[in-house]
C-alpha positions in Angstrom: 271.8 -34.3 148.3 274.7 -31.6 148.5 273.8 -28.2 147.6 277.1 -27.8 145.5 279.5 -30.1 144.3 282.9 -30.3 142.0 285.3 -32.9 140.9 288.4 -31.6 139.4 291.2 -33.6 138.0 294.6 -31.8 138.7 297.6 -31.6 136.1 299.3 -34.1 138.4 296.6 -36.7 137.7 295.1 -36.3 141.2 291.2 -36.1 141.4 289.5 -34.3 144.1 286.0 -33.9 145.0 284.0 -31.8 147.2 280.5 -31.6 148.1 279.0 -28.7 150.2 275.7 -28.3 151.9 274.1 -24.9 153.3 272.0 -24.4 156.0 270.4 -20.5 156.7 273.3 -19.3 154.3 276.4 -20.9 156.0 278.1 -24.3 155.2 276.8 -27.1 157.4 278.5 -30.2 156.0 281.5 -30.7 153.6 282.3 -34.2 152.1 285.9 -34.0 150.6 287.4 -37.0 148.6 290.4 -37.6 146.6 292.4 -40.3 144.7 295.9 -38.5 145.2 298.8 -38.6 147.7 298.9 -37.7 151.2 299.4 -34.0 150.4 296.2 -34.1 148.2 294.3 -35.7 150.7 295.5 -33.5 153.6 294.8 -30.4 151.5 291.3 -31.5 150.5 290.5 -32.1 154.1 292.0 -28.7 155.3 289.8 -26.9 152.6 286.8 -28.8 153.9 287.5 -27.9 157.4 288.1 -24.4 156.6 284.7 -23.9 154.7 282.7 -25.3 157.5 280.4 -22.4 159.0 281.5 -20.0 156.4 278.8 -17.7 154.2 279.4 -17.9 150.5 281.1 -14.7 150.6 283.5 -16.0 153.2 284.1 -19.0 151.1 285.7 -17.1 148.5 288.4 -16.0 150.7 289.7 -19.6 151.3 292.8 -20.1 148.9 295.7 -22.1 148.6 297.7 -20.2 151.1 295.2 -20.7 153.9 294.9 -24.5 153.0 298.5 -24.7 153.1 299.0 -23.1 156.2 296.1 -25.2 157.7 298.2 -28.3 157.0 301.4 -26.8 158.4 303.0 -26.3 155.1 303.7 -28.2 151.9 306.8 -28.9 150.3 307.0 -26.6 146.9 306.6 -29.7 144.7 303.3 -30.3 146.4 301.8 -26.7 146.5 299.8 -27.9 143.5 297.7 -30.1 145.9 296.6 -27.0 147.9 295.7 -25.1 144.4 293.8 -28.0 143.6 291.8 -28.2 146.6 291.4 -24.3 146.4 290.0 -24.7 142.8 287.7 -27.6 143.8 286.3 -25.9 146.7 285.6 -22.8 144.6 284.0 -24.9 141.8 281.6 -26.3 144.3 280.5 -22.9 145.7 280.2 -21.8 142.1 277.8 -24.9 141.5 275.9 -24.1 144.5 275.7 -20.2 143.4 274.4 -21.4 139.9 271.9 -23.9 141.2 270.3 -22.4 144.6 266.7 -21.4 144.3 265.9 -17.8 145.4 
């Protein structure tokens, strides 16, 4: 059972899902999924890799540029894939923050 999760359909029709789990305030597990193209797949997995080991505050810093760089660059026509991965990761973080028990 993830601590936070999100599923977002992008303007291109690709859907990305990210589920995150935390332990002691850090991301311990990330489950990414997409039905999109190779650029979408690379972007959502890069976002997942960038999330591992981070605190919620550190997750806020993961953006489309970091994701683009983590995959070794994207054509301008596919930058929306990195943007969708960022949005999905941030939505999963938001879900965690809204549902966590203090």
